[in-house]
ZAKOL-115456 format. One record per residue (C-alpha): residue number from 1; chain; x, z, y. Coordinates in pm, whole numbers, plus 32768, in hexadecimal, padded with zeros to 4 digits. Example, Ala and Ser with C-alpha at 12.3 -4.5 7.8 and 13.67 -1.06 7.14 Angstrom:
{1 'A' {84CE 830C 7E3E}}
{2 'A' {8557 82CA 7F96}}
This chain:
{1 'A' {EB54 3EB9 97B0}}
{2 'A' {EB94 3E7E 9657}}
{3 'A' {ECC5 3F4C 95D2}}
{4 'A' {EC81 4052 96C5}}
{5 'A' {ED94 4039 97A8}}
{6 'A' {EDFF 3F0B 98A5}}
{7 'A' {EEBF 3DF7 981F}}
{8 'A' {EE5B 3E1D 96B0}}
{9 'A' {EE32 3CD4 9603}}
{10 'A' {EDC9 3C9E 94A9}}
{11 'A' {EEAE 3BE8 93C9}}
{12 'A' {EE41 3AAA 9335}}
{13 'A' {EE34 3B1C 91DE}}
{14 'A' {ED43 3C65 9249}}
{15 'A' {EC80 3B3F 92F9}}
{16 'A' {EC6D 3A76 91D7}}
{17 'A' {EBFF 3BCC 90F7}}
{18 'A' {EB01 3C3A 91C5}}
{19 'A' {EA7F 3AC7 91A4}}
{20 'A' {EA81 3AC0 9048}}
{21 'A' {E9DC 3BFB 9025}}
{22 'A' {E8C5 3B98 9126}}
{23 'A' {E886 3A4A 909C}}
{24 'A' {E888 3ADD 8F41}}
{25 'A' {E79D 3BE7 8F3F}}
{26 'A' {E69F 3AED 901A}}
{27 'A' {E6C1 39FF 8EF6}}
{28 'A' {E687 3B10 8E0F}}
{29 'A' {E566 3BB7 8EB9}}
{30 'A' {E4E1 3AD5 8FC9}}
{31 'A' {E46B 3A78 90B6}}
{32 'A' {E4AE 38F3 90F8}}
{33 'A' {E5EF 38F5 91E0}}
{34 'A' {E719 37FD 9265}}
{35 'A' {E85B 381E 92D3}}
{36 'A' {E884 3806 946B}}
{37 'A' {E94F 37F3 9594}}
{38 'A' {EACC 37B4 958F}}
{39 'A' {EAEC 3808 93FC}}
{40 'A' {E9F4 36F9 93E8}}
{41 'A' {EAD4 361B 94AE}}
{42 'A' {EC24 36B0 93EA}}
{43 'A' {EB62 360F 9285}}
{44 'A' {EB66 34AC 9329}}
{45 'A' {ECED 34F6 93B8}}
{46 'A' {ECD4 359C 94F0}}
{47 'A' {EDC5 36B3 9541}}
{48 'A' {ED7E 3817 9477}}
{49 'A' {ECC9 391C 953B}}
{50 'A' {ED51 3A74 95BE}}
{51 'A' {EC09 3B2C 9617}}
{52 'A' {EB15 3B30 951B}}
{53 'A' {EA3C 3A7B 943D}}
{54 'A' {E8D1 39EA 9492}}
{55 'A' {E7C9 39A3 93A7}}
{56 'A' {E65C 3939 93FF}}
{57 'A' {E517 39A8 9336}}
{58 'A' {E3B5 392C 93A9}}
{59 'A' {E313 3A24 94BB}}
{60 'A' {E209 3A94 93C1}}
{61 'A' {E32E 3B08 92B6}}
{62 'A' {E400 3BDB 9399}}
{63 'A' {E39C 3D4F 9319}}
{64 'A' {E3AA 3CD1 919C}}
{65 'A' {E521 3C37 920F}}
{66 'A' {E589 3D7C 929F}}
{67 'A' {E4F7 3E2D 9166}}
{68 'A' {E5BF 3D4F 9088}}
{69 'A' {E701 3D75 9169}}
{70 'A' {E6C5 3EF2 9169}}
{71 'A' {E6C1 3F33 8FDE}}
{72 'A' {E7F0 3E41 8FD2}}
{73 'A' {E8C2 3F64 909C}}
{74 'A' {E8A7 3EB9 91E7}}
{75 'A' {E83B 3FBC 9312}}
{76 'A' {E72A 3F28 93FB}}
{77 'A' {E73C 3F5C 9566}}
{78 'A' {E5FC 3EC9 962B}}
{79 'A' {E6A5 3E96 9785}}
{80 'A' {E5CC 3E5E 98BC}}
{81 'A' {E5BF 3CC6 9883}}
{82 'A' {E49F 3C88 97DE}}
{83 'A' {E4FD 3B39 9719}}
{84 'A' {E600 3BAB 9644}}
{85 'A' {E65D 3CFC 9593}}
{86 'A' {E7D4 3D66 9518}}
{87 'A' {E852 3DC7 93BA}}
{88 'A' {E993 3E42 93C4}}
{89 'A' {EA71 3E3C 928F}}
{90 'A' {EB85 3F53 92AE}}
{91 'A' {EC09 3ED6 9435}}
{92 'A' {EBA2 3D92 940D}}
{93 'A' {EA4D 3D05 94B7}}
{94 'A' {E95E 3BF4 9423}}
{95 'A' {E85C 3BA5 9516}}
{96 'A' {E6FD 3B36 9474}}
{97 'A' {E623 3A58 9573}}
{98 'A' {E4B3 3A2A 954B}}
{99 'A' {E4CD 3977 96C8}}
{100 'A' {E58F 3868 971B}}
{101 'A' {E58D 3857 98AC}}
{102 'A' {E433 38F2 98C3}}
{103 'A' {E3B5 381F 979C}}
{104 'A' {E339 38E3 9677}}
{105 'A' {E3F4 3854 951E}}
{106 'A' {E2DD 37A8 943F}}
{107 'A' {E2ED 371F 92F7}}
{108 'A' {E333 35CF 9384}}
{109 'A' {E490 364B 93F8}}
{110 'A' {E4D1 36C2 92A3}}
{111 'A' {E473 358D 9218}}
{112 'A' {E587 34C3 92E4}}
{113 'A' {E68F 359E 9251}}
{114 'A' {E79C 34CF 9184}}
{115 'A' {E813 3552 904E}}
{116 'A' {E98C 35A5 9049}}
{117 'A' {EA84 366F 8F89}}
{118 'A' {EB0A 377B 9073}}
{119 'A' {EC25 3847 8FD6}}
{120 'A' {EBA3 3832 8E4E}}
{121 'A' {EA06 384C 8EAF}}
{122 'A' {E91C 374E 8ED1}}
{123 'A' {E86F 3781 900C}}
{124 'A' {E77C 36FF 911D}}
{125 'A' {E851 368D 925D}}
{126 'A' {E7B9 3600 9385}}
{127 'A' {E82F 34A0 93FF}}
{128 'A' {E917 3470 9507}}
{129 'A' {E851 339A 95F1}}
{130 'A' {E749 34F3 95F4}}
{131 'A' {E851 35E3 9633}}
{132 'A' {E8F7 3524 974C}}
{133 'A' {E791 34DD 97D3}}
{134 'A' {E755 367D 97AE}}
{135 'A' {E8A6 36D0 9855}}
{136 'A' {E88E 35DC 9968}}
{137 'A' {E714 3649 99C8}}
{138 'A' {E7AB 379F 99DC}}
{139 'A' {E889 375D 9B04}}
{140 'A' {E804 37BF 9C3E}}
{141 'A' {E88B 386E 9D81}}
{142 'A' {E8F8 39B1 9CDA}}
{143 'A' {E9A9 3924 9BA7}}
{144 'A' {EA40 37D4 9BDE}}
{145 'A' {EBA8 37EF 9B28}}
{146 'A' {EBF2 3688 9AC7}}
{147 'A' {ED46 36C1 9A3F}}
{148 'A' {ECB3 37AF 991E}}
{149 'A' {EBE5 3674 98C8}}
{150 'A' {ECD1 3534 98AB}}
{151 'A' {ED9C 358F 97BA}}
{152 'A' {EC81 35B5 96CE}}
{153 'A' {EBD8 346E 975F}}
{154 'A' {ED24 33A2 973E}}
{155 'A' {ED5F 340E 95D4}}
{156 'A' {EBF2 33A0 955A}}
{157 'A' {EBC6 326D 9651}}
{158 'A' {EBAF 3179 952E}}
{159 'A' {EA5F 3228 94B1}}
{160 'A' {E9AD 3267 95E0}}
{161 'A' {E89E 3190 963C}}
{162 'A' {E913 3160 97AB}}
{163 'A' {E7B7 308D 97FB}}
{164 'A' {E6E2 3188 9770}}
{165 'A' {E79C 32E4 980F}}
{166 'A' {E78E 31F3 9943}}
{167 'A' {E61F 31D5 993A}}
{168 'A' {E5D9 3336 98CD}}
{169 'A' {E6BA 33CE 99E4}}
{170 'A' {E635 32EC 9AEC}}
{171 'A' {E594 33DE 9BC6}}
{172 'A' {E6C4 34CB 9BDE}}
{173 'A' {E784 34A6 9CED}}
{174 'A' {E8AD 357D 9C4D}}
{175 'A' {E87E 34A4 9B0F}}
{176 'A' {E89D 3340 9BC7}}
{177 'A' {E9C6 33CD 9C6E}}
{178 'A' {EA91 3418 9B2D}}
{179 'A' {EA02 32FA 9A8E}}
{180 'A' {EA97 3222 9BBF}}
{181 'A' {EC0B 3302 9BAB}}
{182 'A' {EC05 32B6 9A38}}
{183 'A' {EBAF 3121 9A83}}
{184 'A' {ECD8 3108 9B79}}
{185 'A' {EDA9 31F2 9A77}}
{186 'A' {ED93 30C0 9989}}
{187 'A' {ECD7 3209 9893}}
{188 'A' {EB6B 3134 988D}}
{189 'A' {EAF9 2FDD 9813}}
């Protein structure tokens, strides 16, 4: 657990500093990357995350990314999950994903990222609809927390391609249920 004790939570400034440090290192030394997860939604007006920072790199670039971050002072952890590695900046966690929902990150994923100024650093950020598609596709019998998703979706609703989101998650009963709730709450178009 980040922080080493139950209940520890990084401050926004600690998370932002880890985001800055990781993005700066990856921009300067490679490989290509994109900001992902809840911070990607934050860039578009979502609530600021309180747990960690997420980046994606192409699966073929995983080791290069780990080396870059280690040289920048991050402690690298290889968890049992084979779709990411964890980079620790002090007590703050940066997840670096190279597979999303079982699908290897490819150059095409990084190509869809949009350039944004994020805490004074220009960097690629995955688009809102892409991030929400992945968040909805991750819902399953073991993790189905609609309450955690609602504030972010409500905050970025004007930036969502609702037709694409519905189309790309139509095979997930959990995503369909969430989108039905979003419709009934007046969040979705």
